[in-house]
C-alpha positions as protocol buffer text, in pm:
chain_id: "A"
residue {
  index: 1
  type: MET
  ca { x: -376 y: 816 z: 1895 }
}
residue {
  index: 2
  type: LYS
  ca { x: -212 y: 762 z: 1557 }
}
residue {
  index: 3
  type: ILE
  ca { x: 56 y: 547 z: 1396 }
}
residue {
  index: 4
  type: ASN
  ca { x: 332 y: 724 z: 1237 }
}
residue {
  index: 5
  type: VAL
  ca { x: 464 y: 601 z: 923 }
}
residue {
  index: 6
  type: ILE
  ca { x: 741 y: 720 z: 712 }
}
residue {
  index: 7
  type: PHE
  ca { x: 695 y: 603 z: 303 }
}
residue {
  index: 8
  type: ALA
  ca { x: 1019 y: 639 z: 129 }
}
residue {
  index: 9
  type: SER
  ca { x: 1073 y: 588 z: -225 }
}
residue {
  index: 10
  type: ARG
  ca { x: 1183 y: 743 z: -523 }
}
residue {
  index: 11
  type: ASP
  ca { x: 850 y: 683 z: -705 }
}
residue {
  index: 12
  type: PHE
  ca { x: 523 y: 663 z: -493 }
}
residue {
  index: 13
  type: SER
  ca { x: 292 y: 604 z: -839 }
}
residue {
  index: 14
  type: ARG
  ca { x: 281 y: 241 z: -780 }
}
residue {
  index: 15
  type: ALA
  ca { x: 200 y: 247 z: -432 }
}
residue {
  index: 16
  type: SER
  ca { x: -83 y: 529 z: -445 }
}
residue {
  index: 17
  type: LEU
  ca { x: -342 y: 294 z: -341 }
}
residue {
  index: 18
  type: ILE
  ca { x: -156 y: 197 z: -34 }
}
residue {
  index: 19
  type: LEU
  ca { x: -82 y: 516 z: 76 }
}
residue {
  index: 20
  type: GLU
  ca { x: -494 y: 632 z: 78 }
}
residue {
  index: 21
  type: MET
  ca { x: -557 y: 322 z: 257 }
}
residue {
  index: 22
  type: LEU
  ca { x: -298 y: 399 z: 499 }
}
residue {
  index: 23
  type: SER
  ca { x: -457 y: 741 z: 559 }
}
residue {
  index: 24
  type: ARG
  ca { x: -796 y: 611 z: 558 }
}
residue {
  index: 25
  type: GLN
  ca { x: -704 y: 366 z: 853 }
}
residue {
  index: 26
  type: GLY
  ca { x: -541 y: 635 z: 1064 }
}
residue {
  index: 27
  type: TYR
  ca { x: -202 y: 638 z: 971 }
}
residue {
  index: 28
  type: SER
  ca { x: -31 y: 928 z: 973 }
}
residue {
  index: 29
  type: VAL
  ca { x: 209 y: 914 z: 645 }
}
residue {
  index: 30
  type: LEU
  ca { x: 493 y: 1147 z: 589 }
}
residue {
  index: 31
  type: THR
  ca { x: 667 y: 1059 z: 243 }
}
residue {
  index: 32
  type: ALA
  ca { x: 1018 y: 1129 z: 142 }
}
residue {
  index: 33
  type: HIS
  ca { x: 1209 y: 1046 z: -167 }
}
residue {
  index: 34
  type: LYS
  ca { x: 1578 y: 1065 z: -64 }
}
residue {
  index: 35
  type: ALA
  ca { x: 1774 y: 898 z: 243 }
}
residue {
  index: 36
  type: ARG
  ca { x: 1866 y: 1216 z: 391 }
}
residue {
  index: 37
  type: GLU
  ca { x: 1511 y: 1335 z: 415 }
}
residue {
  index: 38
  type: VAL
  ca { x: 1403 y: 996 z: 594 }
}
residue {
  index: 39
  type: MET
  ca { x: 1734 y: 1026 z: 854 }
}
residue {
  index: 40
  type: GLY
  ca { x: 1625 y: 1421 z: 931 }
}
residue {
  index: 41
  type: LEU
  ca { x: 1252 y: 1314 z: 1004 }
}
residue {
  index: 42
  type: LEU
  ca { x: 1367 y: 1050 z: 1208 }
}
residue {
  index: 43
  type: SER
  ca { x: 1622 y: 1271 z: 1397 }
}
residue {
  index: 44
  type: GLU
  ca { x: 1312 y: 1529 z: 1470 }
}
residue {
  index: 45
  type: LYS
  ca { x: 1049 y: 1321 z: 1608 }
}
residue {
  index: 46
  type: SER
  ca { x: 957 y: 949 z: 1667 }
}
residue {
  index: 47
  type: PHE
  ca { x: 823 y: 695 z: 1415 }
}
residue {
  index: 48
  type: ASP
  ca { x: 627 y: 372 z: 1424 }
}
residue {
  index: 49
  type: LEU
  ca { x: 705 y: 236 z: 1090 }
}
residue {
  index: 50
  type: LEU
  ca { x: 901 y: 280 z: 778 }
}
residue {
  index: 51
  type: ILE
  ca { x: 773 y: 155 z: 432 }
}
residue {
  index: 52
  type: MET
  ca { x: 1051 y: 201 z: 167 }
}
residue {
  index: 53
  type: GLY
  ca { x: 1076 y: 111 z: -171 }
}
residue {
  index: 54
  type: GLN
  ca { x: 1308 y: -74 z: -355 }
}
residue {
  index: 55
  type: ASN
  ca { x: 1510 y: 249 z: -421 }
}
residue {
  index: 56
  type: LEU
  ca { x: 1556 y: 571 z: -303 }
}
residue {
  index: 57
  type: ALA
  ca { x: 1628 y: 937 z: -524 }
}
residue {
  index: 58
  type: ASP
  ca { x: 1952 y: 949 z: -398 }
}
residue {
  index: 59
  type: GLU
  ca { x: 2045 y: 597 z: -273 }
}
residue {
  index: 60
  type: GLU
  ca { x: 2027 y: 224 z: -316 }
}
residue {
  index: 61
  type: GLY
  ca { x: 1747 y: 42 z: -90 }
}
residue {
  index: 62
  type: LEU
  ca { x: 1988 y: -196 z: 44 }
}
residue {
  index: 63
  type: SER
  ca { x: 2259 y: 56 z: 82 }
}
residue {
  index: 64
  type: PHE
  ca { x: 2030 y: 247 z: 283 }
}
residue {
  index: 65
  type: LEU
  ca { x: 1877 y: -12 z: 473 }
}
residue {
  index: 66
  type: LYS
  ca { x: 2195 y: -117 z: 590 }
}
residue {
  index: 67
  type: ASN
  ca { x: 2308 y: 215 z: 713 }
}
residue {
  index: 68
  type: LEU
  ca { x: 1984 y: 297 z: 892 }
}
residue {
  index: 69
  type: ARG
  ca { x: 2013 y: -41 z: 1092 }
}
residue {
  index: 70
  type: ALA
  ca { x: 2367 y: 48 z: 1177 }
}
residue {
  index: 71
  type: LYS
  ca { x: 2207 y: 335 z: 1353 }
}
residue {
  index: 72
  type: ASN
  ca { x: 1857 y: 245 z: 1450 }
}
residue {
  index: 73
  type: LYS
  ca { x: 1777 y: -141 z: 1495 }
}
residue {
  index: 74
  type: THR
  ca { x: 1459 y: -114 z: 1649 }
}
residue {
  index: 75
  type: LEU
  ca { x: 1244 y: 104 z: 1403 }
}
residue {
  index: 76
  type: PRO
  ca { x: 1019 y: -167 z: 1194 }
}
residue {
  index: 77
  type: VAL
  ca { x: 1096 y: -143 z: 843 }
}
residue {
  index: 78
  type: ILE
  ca { x: 857 y: -277 z: 544 }
}
residue {
  index: 79
  type: ALA
  ca { x: 1037 y: -324 z: 182 }
}
residue {
  index: 80
  type: LEU
  ca { x: 771 y: -237 z: -112 }
}
residue {
  index: 81
  type: LEU
  ca { x: 956 y: -393 z: -405 }
}
residue {
  index: 82
  type: GLU
  ca { x: 932 y: -362 z: -759 }
}
residue {
  index: 83
  type: SER
  ca { x: 1061 y: -713 z: -851 }
}
residue {
  index: 84
  type: PRO
  ca { x: 1106 y: -907 z: -495 }
}
residue {
  index: 85
  type: ASP
  ca { x: 1172 y: -1257 z: -656 }
}
residue {
  index: 86
  type: THR
  ca { x: 1479 y: -1114 z: -874 }
}
residue {
  index: 87
  type: TYR
  ca { x: 1807 y: -1191 z: -839 }
}
residue {
  index: 88
  type: LEU
  ca { x: 2067 y: -879 z: -789 }
}
residue {
  index: 89
  type: ASP
  ca { x: 2245 y: -804 z: -1096 }
}
residue {
  index: 90
  type: HIS
  ca { x: 2528 y: -577 z: -905 }
}
residue {
  index: 91
  type: MET
  ca { x: 2648 y: -548 z: -572 }
}
residue {
  index: 92
  type: PRO
  ca { x: 2467 y: -225 z: -399 }
}
residue {
  index: 93
  type: SER
  ca { x: 2715 y: 57 z: -321 }
}
residue {
  index: 94
  type: GLY
  ca { x: 2901 y: -14 z: 32 }
}
residue {
  index: 95
  type: LEU
  ca { x: 2807 y: -381 z: 28 }
}
residue {
  index: 96
  type: THR
  ca { x: 2965 y: -695 z: -19 }
}
residue {
  index: 97
  type: ALA
  ca { x: 2862 y: -1085 z: -60 }
}
residue {
  index: 98
  type: GLU
  ca { x: 2937 y: -1114 z: 318 }
}
residue {
  index: 99
  type: ALA
  ca { x: 2683 y: -850 z: 410 }
}
residue {
  index: 100
  type: PHE
  ca { x: 2417 y: -1124 z: 265 }
}
residue {
  index: 101
  type: HIS
  ca { x: 2600 y: -1435 z: 441 }
}
residue {
  index: 102
  type: LEU
  ca { x: 2735 y: -1512 z: 83 }
}
residue {
  index: 103
  type: GLN
  ca { x: 3047 y: -1691 z: 4 }
}
residue {
  index: 104
  type: GLY
  ca { x: 3310 y: -1481 z: -215 }
}
residue {
  index: 105
  type: SER
  ca { x: 3255 y: -1161 z: -370 }
}
residue {
  index: 106
  type: SER
  ca { x: 3335 y: -1179 z: -717 }
}
residue {
  index: 107
  type: GLY
  ca { x: 3051 y: -1151 z: -981 }
}
residue {
  index: 108
  type: ALA
  ca { x: 2715 y: -1052 z: -931 }
}
residue {
  index: 109
  type: PRO
  ca { x: 2558 y: -1196 z: -564 }
}
residue {
  index: 110
  type: ARG
  ca { x: 2332 y: -1514 z: -605 }
}
residue {
  index: 111
  type: ILE
  ca { x: 2042 y: -1356 z: -420 }
}
residue {
  index: 112
  type: THR
  ca { x: 1700 y: -1221 z: -449 }
}
residue {
  index: 113
  type: TYR
  ca { x: 1596 y: -878 z: -364 }
}
residue {
  index: 114
  type: LYS
  ca { x: 1328 y: -1020 z: -95 }
}
residue {
  index: 115
  type: LEU
  ca { x: 1596 y: -1226 z: 64 }
}
residue {
  index: 116
  type: ALA
  ca { x: 1873 y: -923 z: 63 }
}
residue {
  index: 117
  type: PHE
  ca { x: 1627 y: -687 z: 200 }
}
residue {
  index: 118
  type: PHE
  ca { x: 1551 y: -939 z: 479 }
}
residue {
  index: 119
  type: GLN
  ca { x: 1894 y: -1050 z: 540 }
}
residue {
  index: 120
  type: LEU
  ca { x: 1994 y: -666 z: 601 }
}
residue {
  index: 121
  type: GLY
  ca { x: 1700 y: -594 z: 881 }
}
residue {
  index: 122
  type: ALA
  ca { x: 1383 y: -548 z: 701 }
}
residue {
  index: 123
  type: ASP
  ca { x: 1062 y: -710 z: 929 }
}
residue {
  index: 124
  type: GLU
  ca { x: 855 y: -743 z: 623 }
}
residue {
  index: 125
  type: CYS
  ca { x: 878 y: -751 z: 197 }
}
residue {
  index: 126
  type: LEU
  ca { x: 587 y: -676 z: -9 }
}
residue {
  index: 127
  type: SER
  ca { x: 566 y: -669 z: -360 }
}
residue {
  index: 128
  type: CYS
  ca { x: 417 y: -335 z: -553 }
}
residue {
  index: 129
  type: ASN
  ca { x: 206 y: -586 z: -754 }
}
residue {
  index: 130
  type: GLN
  ca { x: 81 y: -792 z: -451 }
}
residue {
  index: 131
  type: ASP
  ca { x: -288 y: -823 z: -401 }
}
residue {
  index: 132
  type: LEU
  ca { x: -352 y: -497 z: -177 }
}
residue {
  index: 133
  type: HIS
  ca { x: -571 y: -685 z: 74 }
}
residue {
  index: 134
  type: GLU
  ca { x: -283 y: -875 z: 168 }
}
residue {
  index: 135
  type: SER
  ca { x: -28 y: -624 z: 184 }
}
residue {
  index: 136
  type: MET
  ca { x: -235 y: -408 z: 421 }
}
residue {
  index: 137
  type: ALA
  ca { x: -310 y: -718 z: 629 }
}
residue {
  index: 138
  type: ARG
  ca { x: 72 y: -769 z: 629 }
}
residue {
  index: 139
  type: ILE
  ca { x: 132 y: -429 z: 719 }
}
residue {
  index: 140
  type: ARG
  ca { x: -93 y: -433 z: 1030 }
}
residue {
  index: 141
  type: ALA
  ca { x: 70 y: -736 z: 1124 }
}
residue {
  index: 142
  type: VAL
  ca { x: 395 y: -551 z: 1167 }
}
residue {
  index: 143
  type: VAL
  ca { x: 240 y: -269 z: 1362 }
}
residue {
  index: 144
  type: ARG
  ca { x: 63 y: -513 z: 1602 }
}
residue {
  index: 145
  type: ARG
  ca { x: 403 y: -683 z: 1688 }
}
residue {
  index: 146
  type: THR
  ca { x: 546 y: -334 z: 1747 }
}
residue {
  index: 147
  type: ALA
  ca { x: 299 y: -105 z: 1863 }
}
residue {
  index: 148
  type: ALA
  ca { x: 36 y: -71 z: 2160 }
}
residue {
  index: 149
  type: VAL
  ca { x: -214 y: 100 z: 1988 }
}
residue {
  index: 150
  type: GLN
  ca { x: -440 y: 17 z: 1642 }
}
residue {
  index: 151
  type: PRO
  ca { x: -561 y: 257 z: 1412 }
}
residue {
  index: 152
  type: GLU
  ca { x: -923 y: 320 z: 1318 }
}
residue {
  index: 153
  type: GLU
  ca { x: -1006 y: 42 z: 1043 }
}
residue {
  index: 154
  type: LEU
  ca { x: -1381 y: 155 z: 967 }
}
residue {
  index: 155
  type: ILE
  ca { x: -1471 y: 376 z: 675 }
}
residue {
  index: 156
  type: LYS
  ca { x: -1784 y: 504 z: 685 }
}
residue {
  index: 157
  type: MET
  ca { x: -2027 y: 718 z: 452 }
}
residue {
  index: 158
  type: GLY
  ca { x: -2411 y: 740 z: 536 }
}
residue {
  index: 159
  type: GLU
  ca { x: -2546 y: 410 z: 581 }
}
residue {
  index: 160
  type: ILE
  ca { x: -2220 y: 230 z: 406 }
}
residue {
  index: 161
  type: GLU
  ca { x: -1967 y: 97 z: 637 }
}
residue {
  index: 162
  type: LEU
  ca { x: -1649 y: -75 z: 515 }
}
residue {
  index: 163
  type: ASN
  ca { x: -1456 y: -263 z: 774 }
}
residue {
  index: 164
  type: MET
  ca { x: -1065 y: -260 z: 637 }
}
residue {
  index: 165
  type: SER
  ca { x: -954 y: -529 z: 896 }
}
residue {
  index: 166
  type: SER
  ca { x: -1201 y: -789 z: 798 }
}
residue {
  index: 167
  type: TYR
  ca { x: -1278 y: -671 z: 451 }
}
residue {
  index: 168
  type: THR
  ca { x: -1681 y: -668 z: 514 }
}
residue {
  index: 169
  type: VAL
  ca { x: -1893 y: -436 z: 400 }
}
residue {
  index: 170
  type: LYS
  ca { x: -2242 y: -324 z: 573 }
}
residue {
  index: 171
  type: ILE
  ca { x: -2526 y: -144 z: 445 }
}
residue {
  index: 172
  type: ALA
  ca { x: -2787 y: 24 z: 695 }
}
residue {
  index: 173
  type: ASN
  ca { x: -2614 y: -212 z: 955 }
}
residue {
  index: 174
  type: ARG
  ca { x: -2650 y: -510 z: 736 }
}
residue {
  index: 175
  type: GLU
  ca { x: -2352 y: -718 z: 610 }
}
residue {
  index: 176
  type: ILE
  ca { x: -2350 y: -766 z: 247 }
}
residue {
  index: 177
  type: THR
  ca { x: -2132 y: -1047 z: 81 }
}
residue {
  index: 178
  type: VAL
  ca { x: -1912 y: -882 z: -218 }
}
residue {
  index: 179
  type: THR
  ca { x: -1600 y: -985 z: -395 }
}
residue {
  index: 180
  type: ALA
  ca { x: -1257 y: -866 z: -336 }
}
residue {
  index: 181
  type: LYS
  ca { x: -1296 y: -644 z: -680 }
}
residue {
  index: 182
  type: GLU
  ca { x: -1623 y: -526 z: -559 }
}
residue {
  index: 183
  type: PHE
  ca { x: -1481 y: -419 z: -218 }
}
residue {
  index: 184
  type: ASP
  ca { x: -1222 y: -265 z: -375 }
}
residue {
  index: 185
  type: LEU
  ca { x: -1431 y: -56 z: -609 }
}
residue {
  index: 186
  type: LEU
  ca { x: -1613 y: 73 z: -318 }
}
residue {
  index: 187
  type: TYR
  ca { x: -1320 y: 198 z: -116 }
}
residue {
  index: 188
  type: VAL
  ca { x: -1179 y: 408 z: -463 }
}
residue {
  index: 189
  type: PHE
  ca { x: -1548 y: 523 z: -460 }
}
residue {
  index: 190
  type: LEU
  ca { x: -1554 y: 625 z: -105 }
}
residue {
  index: 191
  type: SER
  ca { x: -1187 y: 747 z: -91 }
}
residue {
  index: 192
  type: SER
  ca { x: -1268 y: 1005 z: -348 }
}
residue {
  index: 193
  type: PRO
  ca { x: -1655 y: 1178 z: -277 }
}
residue {
  index: 194
  type: ASN
  ca { x: -1766 y: 1412 z: -549 }
}
residue {
  index: 195
  type: ARG
  ca { x: -1482 y: 1317 z: -798 }
}
residue {
  index: 196
  type: VAL
  ca { x: -1553 y: 1208 z: -1143 }
}
residue {
  index: 197
  type: LEU
  ca { x: -1354 y: 852 z: -1183 }
}
residue {
  index: 198
  type: SER
  ca { x: -1305 y: 767 z: -1551 }
}
residue {
  index: 199
  type: ARG
  ca { x: -1287 y: 366 z: -1630 }
}
residue {
  index: 200
  type: PRO
  ca { x: -963 y: 366 z: -1714 }
}
residue {
  index: 201
  type: TYR
  ca { x: -863 y: 531 z: -1397 }
}
residue {
  index: 202
  type: LEU
  ca { x: -1055 y: 241 z: -1199 }
}
residue {
  index: 203
  type: ILE
  ca { x: -883 y: -33 z: -1401 }
}
residue {
  index: 204
  type: GLU
  ca { x: -543 y: 87 z: -1278 }
}
residue {
  index: 205
  type: ARG
  ca { x: -672 y: 136 z: -931 }
}
residue {
  index: 206
  type: VAL
  ca { x: -848 y: -181 z: -870 }
}
residue {
  index: 207
  type: TRP
  ca { x: -730 y: -435 z: -1158 }
}
residue {
  index: 208
  type: GLY
  ca { x: -343 y: -276 z: -1158 }
}
residue {
  index: 209
  type: TYR
  ca { x: -106 y: -149 z: -1411 }
}
residue {
  index: 210
  type: ASN
  ca { x: -72 y: -493 z: -1570 }
}
residue {
  index: 211
  type: TYR
  ca { x: -446 y: -533 z: -1664 }
}
residue {
  index: 212
  type: PHE
  ca { x: -530 y: -558 z: -2054 }
}
residue {
  index: 213
  type: GLY
  ca { x: -863 y: -642 z: -2051 }
}
residue {
  index: 214
  type: SER
  ca { x: -1125 y: -414 z: -2175 }
}
residue {
  index: 215
  type: PRO
  ca { x: -1230 y: -125 z: -1938 }
}
residue {
  index: 216
  type: ARG
  ca { x: -1590 y: -205 z: -1944 }
}
residue {
  index: 217
  type: THR
  ca { x: -1514 y: -508 z: -1719 }
}
residue {
  index: 218
  type: VAL
  ca { x: -1577 y: -216 z: -1469 }
}
residue {
  index: 219
  type: ASP
  ca { x: -1934 y: -142 z: -1583 }
}
residue {
  index: 220
  type: VAL
  ca { x: -1994 y: -543 z: -1497 }
}
residue {
  index: 221
  type: HIS
  ca { x: -1874 y: -490 z: -1113 }
}
residue {
  index: 222
  type: VAL
  ca { x: -2022 y: -153 z: -1065 }
}
residue {
  index: 223
  type: ARG
  ca { x: -2363 y: -305 z: -1217 }
}
residue {
  index: 224
  type: ARG
  ca { x: -2324 y: -604 z: -971 }
}
residue {
  index: 225
  type: LEU
  ca { x: -2181 y: -403 z: -674 }
}
residue {
  index: 226
  type: ARG
  ca { x: -2505 y: -179 z: -702 }
}
residue {
  index: 227
  type: ALA
  ca { x: -2719 y: -471 z: -704 }
}
residue {
  index: 228
  type: LYS
  ca { x: -2614 y: -604 z: -363 }
}
residue {
  index: 229
  type: MET
  ca { x: -2614 y: -225 z: -205 }
}
residue {
  index: 230
  type: GLY
  ca { x: -2992 y: -189 z: -224 }
}
residue {
  index: 231
  type: LYS
  ca { x: -3100 y: 158 z: -161 }
}
residue {
  index: 232
  type: ALA
  ca { x: -2742 y: 279 z: -121 }
}
residue {
  index: 233
  type: ALA
  ca { x: -2679 y: 209 z: -492 }
}
residue {
  index: 234
  type: ARG
  ca { x: -2825 y: 582 z: -574 }
}
residue {
  index: 235
  type: TYR
  ca { x: -2488 y: 734 z: -442 }
}
residue {
  index: 236
  type: VAL
  ca { x: -2318 y: 561 z: -702 }
}
residue {
  index: 237
  type: HIS
  ca { x: -2378 y: 786 z: -1049 }
}
residue {
  index: 238
  type: THR
  ca { x: -2285 y: 712 z: -1372 }
}
residue {
  index: 239
  type: VAL
  ca { x: -2114 y: 1000 z: -1586 }
}
residue {
  index: 240
  type: PRO
  ca { x: -2184 y: 954 z: -1970 }
}
residue {
  index: 241
  type: CYS
  ca { x: -1914 y: 835 z: -2172 }
}
residue {
  index: 242
  type: VAL
  ca { x: -1661 y: 859 z: -1869 }
}
residue {
  index: 243
  type: GLY
  ca { x: -1680 y: 659 z: -1582 }
}
residue {
  index: 244
  type: TYR
  ca { x: -1879 y: 705 z: -1242 }
}
residue {
  index: 245
  type: LYS
  ca { x: -1908 y: 942 z: -940 }
}
residue {
  index: 246
  type: LEU
  ca { x: -1973 y: 877 z: -593 }
}
residue {
  index: 247
  type: VAL
  ca { x: -2209 y: 1141 z: -460 }
}
residue {
  index: 248
  type: PRO
  ca { x: -2191 y: 1117 z: -57 }
}
residue {
  index: 249
  type: GLY
  ca { x: -2527 y: 1077 z: 137 }
}
residue {
  index: 250
  type: PRO
  ca { x: -2625 y: 1201 z: 474 }
}
residue {
  index: 251
  type: LYS
  ca { x: -2384 y: 1152 z: 777 }
}
């Protein structure tokens, strides 16, 4: 049985890796850009989790969460925030300072987005720039508190096995020691078989949007990963002048 998730945000680009990882781990994810789409989905079927961005296309995230909690107090909600520790610069539509347990209502409230989401009923708050492993661990922790069935957390290809719960790698049933970046690289390779992955793409997916180092750092990490993979390194092909491609092995 899969965990049913709604992922709602005005922009999915910064959450693409989390979306892929959720799908790989067995979560069934539906996406929505607008608040009315979310409410429509909730009226049609039962969901186990809502992950929402800081804002939706048609409504500010804080206003939407307040309205949602007025109708549904049990659905677990995780907020994925662009600027969790930034103070609100205005009062969201339909909210007052009292909604955040603040005194007075003049001027911008002195409260961070993270605290504001928690006070309006979010079960967890994550940052778009947060370590991916930590983000997934926190998502699973919310699911454990609210769902009885756990999703599959293994990704396998041939003799390669990734355990997304313990963040370990096995090659031919033998565990190998990899760094966090090597693990992420292998995850991206396994998630995109037979697809040519450029160095800039891998930088964006593994190191993040704010990385300003040389794309050649990818070559260093891939070389080290291949050395640890032994014979399984044959699946990771170099594409000259572009990047890399994983060609799946036998099942």
